[in-house]
C-alpha positions as CSV (number, residue, x, y, z in Angstrom):
1,M,106.1,92.7,99.6
2,T,102.7,92.7,98.1
3,G,100.7,94.7,95.5
4,S,97.3,93.9,97.0
5,I,95.5,95.6,99.9
6,V,92.0,94.9,101.4
7,L,90.3,97.7,103.4
8,I,87.5,96.9,105.9
9,H,85.4,99.9,107.1
10,A,84.0,101.0,110.5
11,V,80.5,100.6,111.9
12,R,77.6,102.6,110.3
13,S,79.9,103.7,107.4
14,S,80.8,101.9,104.2
15,R,83.5,101.4,101.6
16,T,83.3,105.1,100.7
17,M,85.2,106.0,103.9
18,W,88.3,104.6,102.1
19,T,88.0,106.8,99.0
20,G,91.1,108.8,99.8
21,Q,93.3,105.8,100.5
22,T,91.9,103.9,97.5
23,R,92.7,106.7,95.1
24,R,96.3,107.2,96.5
25,L,97.2,103.5,96.6
26,R,95.8,102.7,93.1
27,R,97.9,105.6,91.7
28,R,100.9,103.8,93.1
29,G,99.9,100.6,91.3
30,F,98.3,98.7,94.2
31,Q,95.3,96.5,93.7
32,V,92.8,97.8,96.3
33,I,89.6,96.0,97.4
34,A,87.2,97.7,99.8
35,P,83.9,95.8,100.3
36,D,80.7,96.8,102.1
37,L,80.1,94.8,105.2
38,P,76.6,93.3,105.7
39,G,74.2,95.8,107.1
40,H,76.2,98.7,105.6
41,G,76.4,100.7,102.3
42,L,74.9,98.9,99.4
43,R,74.1,95.9,101.8
44,R,72.1,97.8,104.4
45,A,69.1,95.6,103.8
46,E,71.1,92.5,105.0
47,P,71.4,91.6,108.7
48,F,74.9,91.9,110.2
49,T,76.3,88.7,111.6
50,L,79.8,87.6,112.4
51,E,79.6,84.8,109.9
52,S,78.5,87.1,107.0
53,A,81.1,89.7,107.9
54,L,83.9,87.1,107.9
55,A,82.6,85.7,104.6
56,T,82.9,89.3,103.2
57,I,86.6,89.4,104.2
58,E,87.1,85.9,102.8
59,E,85.7,86.9,99.4
60,A,87.8,90.1,99.3
61,V,91.0,88.3,100.1
62,A,90.3,85.5,97.6
63,A,89.8,88.1,94.9
64,C,93.4,89.5,95.4
65,D,96.1,88.7,92.9
66,E,98.5,87.9,95.8
67,P,98.4,87.6,99.6
68,P,97.3,91.1,100.6
69,V,97.7,93.5,103.5
70,L,94.4,93.2,105.4
71,V,93.5,96.5,106.9
72,G,90.5,97.3,109.2
73,L,89.5,100.3,111.2
74,S,87.4,100.2,114.4
75,L,84.8,97.5,113.7
76,G,86.8,96.6,110.6
77,G,89.9,96.3,112.7
78,Y,88.3,93.8,115.2
79,L,87.0,91.7,112.3
80,T,90.4,91.8,110.6
81,L,92.1,90.5,113.7
82,H,89.6,87.7,114.1
83,W,89.7,86.7,110.4
84,A,93.5,86.8,110.3
85,S,93.8,84.6,113.4
86,R,91.7,81.9,111.7
87,N,93.4,82.1,108.3
88,P,97.2,81.6,108.7
89,D,99.3,81.9,105.6
90,R,96.7,83.8,103.7
91,L,98.1,87.3,104.3
92,E,101.2,89.4,103.8
93,A,100.5,91.6,106.8
94,V,97.7,93.1,109.0
95,V,97.0,96.7,109.9
96,A,94.5,97.1,112.7
97,A,93.5,100.8,113.2
98,D,91.7,102.4,116.1
99,C,90.6,99.2,117.7
100,T,93.0,98.6,120.7
101,I,90.4,98.4,123.4
102,V,88.9,95.2,124.8
103,P,85.2,95.9,125.2
104,G,83.7,94.1,128.2
105,P,80.2,92.6,127.8
106,A,78.5,95.1,130.2
107,T,80.2,98.1,128.6
108,A,79.3,96.8,125.1
109,R,75.6,96.3,126.0
110,L,75.3,99.8,127.5
111,Y,77.1,101.4,124.5
112,G,74.9,99.5,122.1
113,L,71.7,100.5,123.9
114,W,72.7,104.1,124.0
115,I,73.5,104.3,120.3
116,S,70.3,102.4,119.4
117,M,68.2,104.8,121.4
118,K,70.0,107.8,119.8
119,D,69.1,106.3,116.3
120,W,65.4,106.7,117.1
121,L,65.4,110.1,118.6
122,P,63.5,112.6,116.5
123,G,66.5,115.0,116.3
124,D,69.0,112.4,115.4
125,S,68.6,112.7,111.6
126,D,71.2,111.5,109.1
127,A,71.7,115.1,108.1
128,R,72.3,116.3,111.6
129,V,74.7,113.5,112.4
130,E,76.7,114.2,109.2
131,R,76.9,117.9,110.1
132,A,78.2,117.0,113.5
133,F,80.8,114.7,112.0
134,A,81.9,117.5,109.6
135,R,82.4,119.8,112.5
136,R,84.8,117.3,114.2
137,H,86.6,116.5,111.0
138,S,85.7,118.2,107.7
139,R,82.9,118.3,105.1
140,K,84.9,116.0,102.8
141,A,85.5,113.5,105.7
142,A,81.7,113.5,106.5
143,R,80.8,112.9,102.8
144,R,83.2,110.0,102.7
145,Y,82.2,108.4,106.0
146,Y,78.5,108.6,105.2
147,G,78.9,108.4,101.4
148,G,77.2,105.0,101.3
149,G,74.5,106.0,103.7
150,R,74.3,105.7,107.5
151,A,73.7,102.2,108.6
152,H,70.8,102.0,111.1
153,G,70.0,99.3,113.6
154,V,73.4,97.5,113.5
155,V,75.2,98.9,116.5
156,R,73.8,96.6,119.2
157,T,74.5,93.5,117.2
158,V,77.9,94.7,116.3
159,V,79.0,95.5,119.8
160,R,77.5,92.3,121.1
161,T,79.4,90.4,118.5
162,I,82.8,92.1,119.1
163,S,82.5,91.7,122.9
164,S,82.1,88.0,122.4
165,L,85.5,87.6,120.8
166,D,88.8,86.9,122.6
167,L,90.7,89.6,120.8
168,L,94.0,89.3,122.6
169,A,94.0,85.5,121.9
170,D,93.3,86.3,118.3
171,V,96.3,88.7,118.2
172,A,98.6,86.1,119.7
173,T,97.9,83.6,116.9
174,I,98.6,86.0,114.0
175,D,101.8,84.9,112.3
176,V,102.4,87.8,109.9
177,P,103.6,91.4,110.7
178,L,100.9,93.3,112.6
179,T,100.7,97.1,112.7
180,F,98.5,98.8,115.2
181,L,97.7,102.2,113.8
182,N,96.0,104.7,116.1
183,G,95.1,108.3,116.1
184,E,96.8,110.3,118.8
185,H,93.4,111.3,120.3
186,D,91.6,108.0,119.8
187,P,89.7,106.9,122.9
188,F,90.1,103.3,121.7
189,R,93.8,103.4,122.6
190,R,93.2,102.4,126.2
191,H,94.6,98.8,125.9
192,E,97.1,99.3,123.1
193,A,100.0,98.1,125.3
194,L,98.2,94.8,125.9
195,F,97.6,94.3,122.1
196,L,101.2,95.1,121.4
197,E,102.4,92.7,124.1
198,A,100.2,89.9,122.7
199,A,101.5,90.3,119.1
200,R,104.2,87.9,117.8
201,D,105.5,90.5,115.4
202,G,103.8,93.8,116.2
203,E,104.5,97.5,116.0
204,L,102.5,100.5,117.1
205,V,102.2,103.6,114.9
206,I,100.5,106.8,116.2
207,L,99.2,109.5,113.8
208,D,99.7,112.8,115.5
209,D,96.6,115.0,115.8
210,A,94.3,112.3,114.6
211,G,91.1,111.0,116.2
212,H,89.2,107.7,116.2
213,I,88.6,107.7,112.4
214,A,92.3,108.2,111.7
215,N,92.1,107.6,108.0
216,L,89.9,110.6,107.6
217,S,91.7,112.8,110.1
218,R,95.1,112.2,108.3
219,P,94.3,110.6,105.0
220,K,97.8,111.1,103.4
221,R,99.7,109.8,106.3
222,F,97.4,106.8,106.8
223,A,97.9,105.9,103.1
224,K,101.7,106.2,103.6
225,V,101.6,103.7,106.4
226,L,99.7,101.2,104.3
227,R,102.1,101.7,101.4
228,R,105.1,101.1,103.7
229,V,103.6,98.0,105.3
230,A,102.8,96.6,101.8
231,T,106.4,97.1,100.7
232,G,107.8,95.6,103.9
233,E,109.2,98.8,105.5
234,R,109.2,99.4,109.2
235,I,107.4,102.6,110.1
236,P,109.6,105.4,111.6
237,Q,108.3,107.1,114.7
238,P,107.2,109.9,114.6
239,L,105.8,109.4,111.1
240,S,106.8,112.3,108.9
241,P,104.0,114.1,107.0
């Protein structure tokens, strides 16, 4: 059991995407730390590097009163798995959300190039992107996802960095309970069986009717999973609302 939780956000978002979980968990008495990664939020002027991202997680974990549950979503999930694999005995548990796909180098390069080109298209304004996100989720979700501003120019570096990691090897070395938490409709579920097979002590939790950014699709249920992991409970399937 632990009373500390660290939350690591997705690409181009910031710590504001965790507003719903932070509020609910703090009401339950948890210490919650949700930093901005380099190149994002209040740190958008900084370059994103793997070293600086891992240092951000290190600082957040070191600030906890006790070994925390380390939680990451998408980019944050990949970073969480990599940091946890290099820091045994520092954590109570790990939750990796919406990150169970192994991105090959060629796919990563193409994706990074496509997103980078979109960033510079005249019609791809921050306001238009936020409206599109709101249509897929909700206005509240869009405000939270882009509440710290929309990070520009980081995607190519991020995908190149993540594609250079041996993620399944990272998973295999993690020696604390590991929960893979995916939205039902998340396209990043493609290799979830491989991740689960690689884990020493792993479980897979699916949030019904949730997409890639599952904490914004189903904020209450996502927070419930984090609370149960922190208290050492196994998660029932299907997860009750």
